[in-house]
Backbone as numpy.savetxt, mean C-alpha at the origin, in Angstrom:
# Nx Ny Nz CAx CAy CAz Cx Cy Cz
23.29 8.58 0.90 22.68 7.25 0.77 21.62 7.08 1.86
20.45 6.52 1.50 19.43 6.29 2.53 19.85 5.20 3.48
19.39 5.31 4.71 19.67 4.29 5.70 18.74 3.11 5.45
19.31 1.91 5.38 18.49 0.73 5.20 18.32 0.02 6.52
17.14 -0.50 6.73 16.83 -1.18 7.98 16.33 -2.58 7.67
16.80 -3.57 8.40 16.34 -4.93 8.22 15.33 -5.26 9.32
14.04 -5.43 8.97 13.04 -5.74 9.98 13.29 -7.09 10.62
12.70 -7.26 11.83 12.76 -8.55 12.50 12.05 -9.58 11.64
12.57 -10.80 11.52 11.90 -11.80 10.71 11.69 -13.06 11.53
10.72 -13.98 11.18 9.87 -13.79 10.04 8.57 -13.08 10.37
8.21 -13.00 11.66 6.88 -12.51 12.03 6.66 -11.08 11.58
7.71 -10.25 11.71 7.51 -8.84 11.43 7.95 -8.45 10.03
8.49 -9.40 9.27 8.81 -9.02 7.92 7.55 -9.09 7.12
7.33 -8.08 6.31 6.09 -8.08 5.64 6.01 -7.15 4.49
5.46 -7.50 3.47 4.88 -6.56 2.58 5.43 -6.40 1.22
4.63 -5.96 0.47 4.89 -5.51 -0.83 3.57 -5.03 -1.30
3.64 -4.00 -2.00 2.40 -3.49 -2.48 2.05 -4.09 -3.79
3.03 -4.36 -4.54 2.67 -4.77 -5.86 3.39 -6.05 -6.17
3.36 -6.91 -5.24 4.15 -8.12 -5.35 3.63 -9.05 -6.42
4.49 -9.84 -6.95 4.13 -10.87 -7.91 3.22 -10.35 -8.99
3.62 -9.40 -9.72 2.74 -8.86 -10.74 2.55 -9.85 -11.87
2.76 -9.42 -13.09 2.40 -10.24 -14.23 2.99 -11.62 -14.18
2.16 -12.62 -14.44 2.62 -13.97 -14.64 2.73 -14.82 -13.41
2.38 -14.36 -12.22 2.46 -15.21 -11.04 1.43 -16.31 -11.14
1.79 -17.48 -10.72 0.89 -18.63 -10.84 0.78 -19.37 -9.52
-0.27 -20.17 -9.40 -0.43 -21.03 -8.23 0.64 -22.10 -8.25
1.12 -22.47 -7.06 2.08 -23.56 -6.98 1.65 -24.62 -5.99
0.42 -24.54 -5.46 -0.09 -25.63 -4.65 -1.56 -25.83 -4.94
-2.17 -26.80 -4.33 -3.51 -27.21 -4.73 -4.63 -26.61 -3.90
-4.30 -25.81 -2.89 -5.37 -25.23 -2.08 -6.10 -24.15 -2.85
-7.28 -23.86 -2.41 -8.15 -22.96 -3.15 -7.67 -21.53 -3.10
-7.56 -20.84 -4.26 -7.10 -19.46 -4.25 -8.17 -18.51 -3.77
-7.71 -17.35 -3.31 -8.65 -16.31 -2.91 -9.31 -15.72 -4.14
-10.42 -15.00 -3.93 -11.11 -14.36 -5.02 -10.56 -12.96 -5.26
-10.50 -12.57 -6.52 -10.01 -11.25 -6.87 -11.07 -10.20 -6.57
-10.62 -8.98 -6.35 -11.52 -7.88 -6.06 -11.97 -7.21 -7.34
-13.12 -6.55 -7.30 -13.59 -5.81 -8.45 -13.21 -4.35 -8.37
-13.59 -3.59 -9.40 -13.32 -2.17 -9.45 -14.63 -1.41 -9.33
-14.57 -0.22 -8.72 -15.75 0.60 -8.53 -15.37 2.05 -8.78
-16.34 2.94 -8.59 -16.05 4.36 -8.70 -16.52 4.95 -10.00
-16.67 6.28 -10.00 -17.14 6.99 -11.18 -16.14 6.86 -12.33
-16.66 6.73 -13.53 -15.82 6.59 -14.72 -15.21 7.93 -15.11
-14.03 7.88 -15.73 -13.39 9.10 -16.19 -14.27 9.87 -17.17
-15.11 9.15 -17.89 -15.94 9.78 -18.91 -16.95 10.77 -18.34
-17.21 10.70 -17.04 -18.16 11.63 -16.44 -17.48 12.74 -15.64
-16.16 12.84 -15.75 -15.49 14.00 -15.15 -16.01 15.25 -15.86
-16.48 16.23 -15.12 -17.08 17.40 -15.76 -16.04 18.30 -16.42
-16.51 19.17 -17.27 -15.64 20.18 -17.85 -15.52 21.35 -16.88
-14.62 22.27 -17.16 -14.46 23.44 -16.32 -13.38 23.28 -15.27
-13.23 24.26 -14.38 -12.15 24.25 -13.39 -12.15 23.03 -12.47
-13.33 22.60 -12.03 -13.36 21.42 -11.16 -12.88 20.18 -11.89
-13.34 19.98 -13.10 -12.89 18.84 -13.89 -11.40 18.89 -14.16
-10.88 20.09 -14.40 -9.43 20.23 -14.60 -8.67 19.80 -13.35
-9.17 20.18 -12.18 -8.52 19.80 -10.93 -8.58 18.28 -10.73
-9.70 17.68 -11.04 -9.85 16.22 -10.91 -8.85 15.51 -11.82
-8.75 15.95 -13.06 -7.83 15.31 -14.00 -6.38 15.50 -13.57
-6.05 16.68 -13.08 -4.67 16.90 -12.62 -4.39 16.06 -11.38
-5.35 15.96 -10.47 -5.15 15.12 -9.30 -4.91 13.67 -9.68
-5.68 13.18 -10.63 -5.49 11.80 -11.11 -4.10 11.64 -11.71
-3.64 12.63 -12.46 -2.31 12.56 -13.07 -1.22 12.53 -12.01
-1.37 13.31 -10.95 -0.38 13.32 -9.87 -0.30 11.96 -9.18
-1.43 11.31 -9.05 -1.49 10.03 -8.36 -0.99 8.87 -9.21
-1.09 8.99 -10.52 -0.67 7.91 -11.41 0.75 8.08 -11.92
1.28 9.28 -11.88 2.66 9.53 -12.31 3.35 10.35 -11.22
3.32 9.83 -10.02 3.70 10.60 -8.84 5.15 11.05 -8.86
6.05 10.14 -9.17 7.47 10.50 -9.12 7.82 11.52 -10.20
7.29 11.34 -11.39 7.57 12.29 -12.47 6.92 13.64 -12.21
5.75 13.63 -11.59 5.02 14.87 -11.36 5.50 15.64 -10.14
5.93 14.90 -9.10 6.31 15.52 -7.83 7.67 14.99 -7.37
8.70 15.15 -8.18 9.99 14.52 -7.86 10.61 14.98 -6.55
10.32 16.19 -6.12 10.91 16.67 -4.86 10.21 16.09 -3.63
9.11 15.37 -3.84 8.36 14.80 -2.72 8.38 13.27 -2.70
8.98 12.65 -3.70 9.01 11.19 -3.80 10.45 10.72 -3.73
10.73 9.80 -2.80 12.10 9.35 -2.58 12.37 7.94 -3.06
11.47 7.37 -3.87 11.70 6.03 -4.40 11.07 5.90 -5.78
10.94 4.68 -6.27 10.40 4.46 -7.61 8.94 4.04 -7.60
8.27 4.24 -6.50 6.85 3.91 -6.43 6.00 5.11 -6.84
4.75 4.83 -7.09 3.75 5.88 -7.32 2.51 5.49 -6.53
1.60 6.40 -6.36 0.43 6.11 -5.52 -0.36 4.91 -6.03
-0.46 4.78 -7.36 -1.24 3.69 -7.92 -0.47 2.38 -7.99
0.73 2.33 -7.42 1.39 1.04 -7.23 0.53 0.15 -6.34
-0.07 0.75 -5.34 -0.93 0.00 -4.41 -2.40 0.22 -4.68
-2.73 1.44 -5.01 -4.14 1.80 -5.22 -4.46 1.57 -6.70
-4.77 0.32 -7.01 -4.88 -0.11 -8.40 -6.11 0.48 -9.10
-6.08 0.42 -10.43 -7.17 0.94 -11.26 -7.46 2.40 -10.92
-6.37 3.16 -10.73 -6.48 4.58 -10.41 -7.32 4.81 -9.16
-7.17 3.88 -8.19 -7.87 4.01 -6.92 -9.27 3.46 -6.89
-9.66 2.72 -7.93 -11.01 2.17 -8.00 -11.10 0.73 -7.51
-9.97 0.03 -7.45 -9.99 -1.38 -7.04 -10.40 -1.49 -5.57
-11.21 -2.48 -5.26 -11.81 -2.59 -3.92 -10.77 -2.59 -2.81
-9.71 -3.36 -2.96 -8.66 -3.38 -1.94 -7.72 -2.21 -2.20
-7.68 -1.26 -1.28 -6.90 -0.05 -1.49 -7.67 1.03 -2.22
-9.00 0.96 -2.15 -9.81 1.89 -2.92 -9.77 3.31 -2.36
-9.89 4.27 -3.26 -10.10 5.66 -2.87 -11.58 6.04 -2.96
-12.40 5.13 -3.45 -13.83 5.40 -3.56 -14.41 5.50 -2.15
-14.98 6.65 -1.83 -15.55 6.86 -0.51 -14.61 7.46 0.51
-13.31 7.55 0.17 -12.35 8.04 1.17 -12.65 9.49 1.55
-13.17 10.27 0.61 -13.50 11.66 0.90 -14.58 11.75 1.97
-15.45 10.74 2.03 -16.54 10.73 3.01 -16.12 10.16 4.35
-14.94 9.55 4.42 -14.52 8.87 5.65 -13.57 9.68 6.52
-13.14 10.83 6.04 -12.24 11.68 6.82 -12.91 13.00 7.11
-12.55 13.59 8.28 -11.56 13.20 9.29 -11.98 11.91 10.02
-10.96 11.18 10.50 -11.18 10.00 11.31 -10.00 9.79 12.24
-10.28 9.14 13.37 -9.22 8.79 14.31 -8.48 7.58 13.78
-7.13 7.64 13.83 -6.31 6.51 13.40 -5.32 6.18 14.52
-5.33 4.94 14.98 -4.48 4.57 16.11 -2.99 4.76 15.87
-2.52 4.62 14.63 -1.08 4.74 14.41 -0.56 6.11 14.80
-1.30 7.15 14.48 -0.88 8.50 14.86 -1.43 8.90 16.22
-2.54 8.28 16.63 -3.17 8.63 17.89 -3.91 9.94 17.85
-4.25 10.43 16.64 -4.97 11.69 16.50 -6.08 11.51 15.47
-6.99 12.48 15.44 -7.99 12.53 14.39 -7.33 13.15 13.16
-7.23 12.38 12.11 -6.51 12.82 10.91 -7.46 13.40 9.87
-7.01 14.44 9.20 -7.70 14.93 8.01 -7.26 14.10 6.82
-7.96 14.24 5.71 -7.57 13.51 4.50 -6.20 13.97 4.03
-5.92 15.26 4.16 -4.61 15.78 3.76 -3.49 15.17 4.61
-3.74 15.01 5.89 -2.76 14.38 6.78 -2.48 12.96 6.31
-3.54 12.25 5.97 -3.39 10.85 5.55 -2.60 10.75 4.25
-2.87 11.63 3.30 -2.12 11.64 2.04 -0.64 11.88 2.32
-0.34 12.84 3.16 1.06 13.15 3.46 1.74 12.01 4.21
1.01 11.28 5.01 1.59 10.11 5.67 2.06 9.10 4.62
1.28 8.95 3.56 1.70 8.05 2.47 2.94 8.58 1.76
3.02 9.87 1.55 4.22 10.43 0.93 5.45 10.18 1.79
5.31 10.34 3.09 6.46 10.17 3.98 6.86 8.70 4.12
5.92 7.80 4.10 6.18 6.40 4.39 6.25 5.55 3.13
5.16 5.44 2.43 5.13 4.58 1.25 6.01 5.09 0.13
6.05 6.40 -0.05 6.87 6.99 -1.10 8.27 7.36 -0.60
8.51 7.15 0.69 9.81 7.48 1.31 10.23 8.90 0.95
9.26 9.82 1.00 9.53 11.18 0.56 9.18 12.22 1.60
8.67 13.34 1.14 8.34 14.46 2.02 6.91 14.91 1.76
6.34 15.58 2.75 4.94 15.97 2.70 4.70 17.10 1.71
3.50 17.11 1.14 3.04 18.23 0.33 2.53 19.35 1.24
2.44 20.55 0.70 1.77 21.63 1.41 0.29 21.26 1.50
-0.24 21.08 2.71 -1.64 20.64 2.82 -2.64 21.62 2.24
-2.24 22.88 2.08 -3.14 23.88 1.51 -2.74 24.27 0.09
-1.79 23.55 -0.50 -1.28 23.89 -1.82 -2.09 23.29 -2.96
-1.79 23.69 -4.20 -2.56 23.22 -5.35 -2.42 21.73 -5.62
-1.27 21.14 -5.32 -1.11 19.70 -5.56 -2.05 18.90 -4.66
-2.06 19.22 -3.38 -2.96 18.53 -2.46 -4.41 18.82 -2.81
-4.71 20.04 -3.16 -6.09 20.40 -3.53 -6.59 19.52 -4.67
-5.76 19.32 -5.69 -6.20 18.56 -6.85 -6.28 17.06 -6.56
-5.38 16.56 -5.72 -5.47 15.16 -5.29 -6.78 14.92 -4.55
-7.12 15.81 -3.64 -8.36 15.68 -2.89 -9.57 15.84 -3.81
-9.46 16.68 -4.83 -10.55 16.83 -5.80 -10.82 15.51 -6.51
-9.76 14.77 -6.84 -9.95 13.46 -7.47 -10.63 12.49 -6.52
-10.21 12.50 -5.25 -10.87 11.65 -4.26 -12.36 12.00 -4.15
-12.65 13.29 -4.15 -14.04 13.73 -4.04 -14.85 13.26 -5.24
-14.25 13.31 -6.42 -14.94 12.84 -7.62 -15.26 11.35 -7.51
-14.28 10.55 -7.11 -14.50 9.11 -6.97 -15.54 8.80 -5.90
-15.68 9.69 -4.92 -16.55 9.44 -3.77 -17.96 9.98 -3.96
-18.29 10.48 -5.13 -19.62 11.04 -5.35 -20.70 9.98 -5.09
-21.68 10.36 -4.29 -22.78 9.46 -4.00 -22.53 8.50 -2.86
-21.34 8.52 -2.28 -21.02 7.63 -1.17 -21.51 8.26 0.13
-22.27 7.52 0.90 -22.82 8.02 2.16 -21.73 8.18 3.20
-21.76 9.30 3.91 -20.83 9.51 5.00 -21.20 8.56 6.14
-20.27 7.74 6.56 -20.53 6.75 7.60 -19.25 6.48 8.36
-19.35 5.89 9.55 -18.13 5.59 10.31 -17.20 4.70 9.49
-15.90 4.97 9.54 -14.96 4.14 8.78 -14.95 2.71 9.27
-14.85 1.79 8.34 -14.78 0.37 8.70 -13.36 0.05 9.14
-13.21 -0.53 10.32 -11.89 -0.88 10.81 -11.29 -2.03 10.03
-9.97 -2.06 9.98 -9.28 -3.11 9.24 -9.16 -4.40 10.03
-9.32 -4.33 11.34 -9.04 -5.49 12.19 -9.84 -6.72 11.81
-11.14 -6.55 11.59 -11.98 -7.70 11.27 -11.59 -8.29 9.92
-11.32 -7.43 8.96 -10.95 -7.90 7.63 -9.65 -8.68 7.63
-8.74 -8.29 8.51 -7.42 -8.93 8.54 -7.34 -10.08 9.52
-8.40 -10.33 10.27 -8.34 -11.32 11.33 -8.05 -12.72 10.82
-8.49 -13.04 9.61 -8.28 -14.40 9.12 -6.80 -14.75 9.00
-5.94 -13.73 8.88 -4.52 -13.98 8.73 -3.84 -14.30 10.06
-4.56 -14.16 11.16 -3.95 -14.40 12.47 -3.53 -15.85 12.66
-4.12 -16.75 11.91 -3.80 -18.18 12.07 -2.59 -18.61 11.26
-2.07 -17.72 10.40 -0.94 -18.09 9.54 0.38 -17.84 10.25
1.36 -18.67 9.97 2.72 -18.48 10.45 3.63 -18.30 9.24
4.41 -17.24 9.25 5.24 -16.92 8.09 6.32 -17.96 7.87
6.50 -18.33 6.61 7.56 -19.25 6.19 8.30 -18.58 5.04
9.40 -17.90 5.35 10.12 -17.16 4.32 10.78 -18.06 3.30
11.12 -19.29 3.68 11.69 -20.23 2.71 10.64 -20.59 1.65
9.42 -20.83 2.10 8.33 -21.08 1.16 8.06 -19.84 0.31
8.14 -18.67 0.93 7.95 -17.44 0.19 9.01 -17.23 -0.87
10.24 -17.61 -0.57 11.32 -17.50 -1.55 11.05 -18.37 -2.77
10.49 -19.54 -2.56 10.18 -20.42 -3.69 9.08 -19.83 -4.57
8.06 -19.28 -3.95 7.00 -18.62 -4.71 7.57 -17.44 -5.49
8.41 -16.68 -4.82 8.99 -15.51 -5.47 9.82 -15.90 -6.69
10.67 -16.90 -6.55 11.55 -17.31 -7.65 10.76 -17.78 -8.86
9.69 -18.50 -8.62 8.91 -19.07 -9.72 7.95 -18.05 -10.33
7.33 -17.25 -9.49 6.19 -16.44 -9.93 6.40 -14.94 -9.98
7.39 -14.43 -9.27 7.50 -12.98 -9.10 8.76 -12.38 -9.70
9.87 -13.14 -9.66 11.16 -12.58 -10.07 11.17 -12.16 -11.53
10.37 -12.80 -12.36 10.36 -12.47 -13.78 9.94 -11.01 -14.02
9.14 -10.46 -13.13 8.70 -9.07 -13.26 9.48 -8.12 -12.37
9.71 -8.54 -11.14 10.32 -7.65 -10.15 11.83 -7.81 -10.04
12.39 -8.79 -10.76 13.82 -9.02 -10.70 14.20 -9.99 -9.60
15.24 -10.76 -9.85 15.67 -11.75 -8.87 16.09 -11.12 -7.55
16.55 -9.87 -7.61 16.99 -9.17 -6.41 15.94 -8.17 -5.92
14.73 -8.28 -6.43 13.65 -7.40 -6.00 13.84 -5.96 -6.41
14.69 -5.74 -7.42 15.06 -4.37 -7.80 14.02 -3.68 -8.66
13.04 -4.44 -9.17 12.02 -3.87 -10.02 12.45 -3.79 -11.47
11.48 -3.57 -12.34 11.73 -3.42 -13.77 10.94 -2.23 -14.27
10.97 -2.00 -15.57 10.23 -0.88 -16.13 8.73 -1.00 -15.86
8.24 -2.24 -15.75 6.81 -2.43 -15.56 6.38 -2.88 -14.19
7.33 -3.04 -13.26 6.98 -3.55 -11.93 7.85 -2.88 -10.88
7.26 -2.65 -9.72 7.92 -1.87 -8.67 9.04 -2.64 -7.98
10.06 -1.92 -7.48 11.05 -2.55 -6.61 10.41 -2.96 -5.29
10.79 -4.12 -4.81 10.16 -4.66 -3.61 10.98 -4.49 -2.35
12.25 -4.23 -2.48 13.10 -3.93 -1.33 14.27 -3.09 -1.82
15.11 -2.67 -0.88 16.23 -1.81 -1.24 15.87 -0.34 -1.21
16.79 0.53 -1.60 16.62 1.97 -1.42 15.52 2.61 -2.27
15.03 1.92 -3.30 14.00 2.50 -4.16 12.60 1.98 -3.85
12.45 1.29 -2.72 11.14 0.76 -2.34 10.58 1.53 -1.15
9.43 1.10 -0.67 8.78 1.73 0.48 9.64 1.57 1.73
9.46 2.47 2.69 10.30 2.39 3.88 9.64 1.58 5.00
10.39 1.39 6.07 9.95 0.54 7.18 8.65 1.03 7.81
8.38 2.33 7.75 7.18 2.87 8.37 5.92 2.73 7.54
6.02 2.23 6.32 4.85 2.11 5.45 3.84 1.12 6.03
2.58 1.41 5.84 1.54 0.54 6.37 1.60 -0.87 5.84
2.08 -1.04 4.62 2.12 -2.36 4.05 3.27 -3.21 4.57
4.04 -2.70 5.51 5.02 -3.57 6.16 4.37 -4.48 7.19
3.07 -4.39 7.33 2.33 -5.33 8.16 1.99 -6.56 7.32
2.40 -7.73 7.79 2.22 -8.94 7.00 0.75 -9.22 6.68
-0.14 -8.94 7.61 -1.56 -9.23 7.36 -2.13 -8.30 6.30
-1.76 -7.04 6.37 -2.20 -6.08 5.37 -1.68 -6.47 3.99
-0.41 -6.82 3.93 0.20 -7.21 2.66 -0.45 -8.47 2.10
-0.65 -9.45 2.96 -1.25 -10.70 2.50 -2.66 -10.48 1.96
-3.42 -9.63 2.62 -4.77 -9.32 2.14 -4.73 -8.70 0.75
-3.83 -7.76 0.56 -3.70 -7.11 -0.75 -3.28 -8.11 -1.82
-2.26 -8.89 -1.52 -1.73 -9.83 -2.50 -2.76 -10.88 -2.87
-3.44 -11.43 -1.88 -4.38 -12.51 -2.15 -5.54 -12.05 -3.03
-5.88 -10.77 -2.96 -6.99 -10.25 -3.75 -6.57 -9.71 -5.11
-5.34 -9.26 -5.23 -4.97 -8.49 -6.42 -3.84 -9.06 -7.26
-3.13 -10.04 -6.77 -1.98 -10.55 -7.48 -2.15 -12.03 -7.81
-1.56 -12.46 -8.94 -0.76 -11.76 -9.93 -1.56 -10.66 -10.64
-0.87 -9.70 -11.15 -1.52 -8.53 -11.72 -2.43 -8.91 -12.89
-2.01 -9.88 -13.70 -2.80 -10.26 -14.86 -3.77 -11.40 -14.57
-3.74 -11.93 -13.36 -4.65 -13.01 -12.98 -4.93 -12.92 -11.48
-5.61 -11.86 -11.04 -5.80 -11.64 -9.61 -6.50 -12.81 -8.93
-6.02 -13.13 -7.73 -6.68 -14.14 -6.93 -6.24 -15.56 -7.18
-5.22 -15.78 -8.00 -4.79 -17.14 -8.29 -3.70 -17.65 -7.36
-3.16 -16.80 -6.53 -2.30 -17.28 -5.45 -3.17 -17.76 -4.30
-2.74 -18.79 -3.62 -3.45 -19.22 -2.42 -3.15 -18.25 -1.28
-3.95 -18.32 -0.24 -3.69 -17.48 0.93 -2.31 -17.76 1.51
-1.93 -19.03 1.58 -0.63 -19.35 2.16 0.50 -18.80 1.30
0.37 -18.88 -0.01 1.40 -18.31 -0.89 1.52 -16.81 -0.69
0.37 -16.15 -0.63 0.38 -14.70 -0.44 1.05 -14.31 0.87
0.73 -15.03 1.92 1.28 -14.72 3.24 2.79 -14.95 3.26
3.24 -16.07 2.73 4.66 -16.41 2.80 5.50 -15.50 1.91
5.01 -15.16 0.73 5.81 -14.33 -0.15 5.89 -12.90 0.37
4.83 -12.44 1.04 4.89 -11.12 1.68 5.96 -11.10 2.76
6.01 -12.16 3.55 7.03 -12.25 4.60 8.43 -12.31 4.00
8.58 -13.05 2.92 9.89 -13.16 2.28 10.37 -11.80 1.78
9.52 -11.07 1.11 9.92 -9.78 0.56 10.38 -8.84 1.67
9.68 -8.84 2.77 10.03 -7.91 3.83 11.09 -8.39 4.79
11.65 -9.55 4.51 12.83 -9.98 5.24 14.07 -9.26 4.73
13.93 -8.51 3.65 15.05 -7.81 3.03 15.14 -6.37 3.55
16.32 -5.77 3.46 16.48 -4.39 3.94 15.76 -3.39 3.06
15.38 -2.29 3.68 14.70 -1.19 2.99 14.97 0.09 3.77
14.64 1.25 3.23 14.90 2.49 3.96 14.21 2.52 5.32
14.89 3.12 6.28 14.32 3.28 7.61 13.30 4.42 7.57
12.51 4.52 8.62 11.58 5.64 8.77 11.85 6.31 10.11
12.34 7.51 10.05 12.69 8.23 11.27 11.43 8.55 12.07
11.44 8.22 13.33 10.31 8.49 14.21 9.31 7.36 14.31
9.62 6.23 13.69 8.67 5.11 13.72 8.37 4.63 15.14
9.31 4.84 16.04 9.11 4.39 17.42 7.99 5.16 18.12
7.57 6.28 17.54 6.49 7.08 18.13 5.11 6.67 17.63
5.05 5.71 16.72 3.75 5.25 16.23 2.97 4.55 17.33
1.65 4.51 17.17 0.74 3.92 18.15 1.06 4.43 19.57
0.96 5.74 19.76 1.37 6.34 21.04 0.52 5.90 22.21
-0.67 5.35 21.95 -1.53 4.91 23.04 -1.33 3.45 23.41
-0.27 2.85 22.87 0.09 1.51 23.27 -0.77 0.41 22.69
-1.32 0.63 21.49 -2.22 -0.37 20.90 -1.78 -0.79 19.50
-0.49 -1.10 19.29 -0.07 -1.51 17.95 -0.64 -2.88 17.59
-0.95 -3.11 16.32 -1.37 -4.45 15.89 -0.24 -5.45 16.10
-0.55 -6.73 16.17 0.48 -7.74 16.47 1.51 -7.94 15.38
1.24 -7.46 14.17 2.18 -7.69 13.07 2.97 -6.44 12.68
3.02 -5.45 13.55 3.82 -4.26 13.26 5.29 -4.66 13.16
5.98 -4.12 12.17 7.33 -4.58 11.83 8.45 -3.92 12.62
8.11 -3.16 13.67 9.14 -2.48 14.45 8.61 -2.19 15.85
9.50 -2.06 16.83 9.06 -1.75 18.19 8.64 -0.29 18.33
7.72 -0.04 19.24 7.29 1.33 19.53 7.49 1.61 21.01
7.65 2.89 21.34 7.93 3.27 22.72 6.80 2.91 23.67
5.57 2.98 23.17 4.42 2.78 24.05 4.08 1.31 24.26
4.75 0.42 23.53 4.42 -1.00 23.62 5.49 -1.70 24.43
5.13 -2.14 25.60 6.09 -2.77 26.51 5.76 -4.24 26.68
């Protein structure tokens, strides 16, 4: 049985990647956030031949991750649970990612390759194990990223801090989040967050683990406000998105071994859901 960990609440409880999918509605009168658009090269221009075959296989691995790579996935999520529209949606996009790596990332404290970053998602978001960075599965996943990134200029990666700064003024209210969840989210994800055939589990042993990046409330709120409900993106208010993210992550989920070693240079963001050794 996986070890479940209950994050500190409410400040550090956070996240869901695919929260409040189909049918979530506004429940207050404040102005909703705007939904994000989709970008990236169309499937219709994937070339024929070996490269095109690799691109198509990489896309298949990312959209049917658990079925395709069962020995590397430890929950019921898939890569496109968060990276919507096969990685083309603006929030969580893979468009341009091939041009942005290698890059330094504070969580690891090292300059990461794209393969390293993919494996970090397998270990954390998928609660699984890393792929062979030089193997055919990783090669084809990276080929798909390269296809989506065609024509994107190589430039310094944009930091997330500025984008997430607007959430610094919010205070989590898990009781308010529970009300939003009951009315707008439970119909798809289940009253106990267990998930359904069409929607991901939001907590418990089949969801993302404590070390996943989306356990940060600001990151989760940004994703939710732009992309959820799934059939009507952007109709939740910012406050609803923030509170329901906090509510979801107040529940237990698998632990992540070694999480205390994250942000080794002592610079964790303020909404990290667990203590680290370097942060005193």
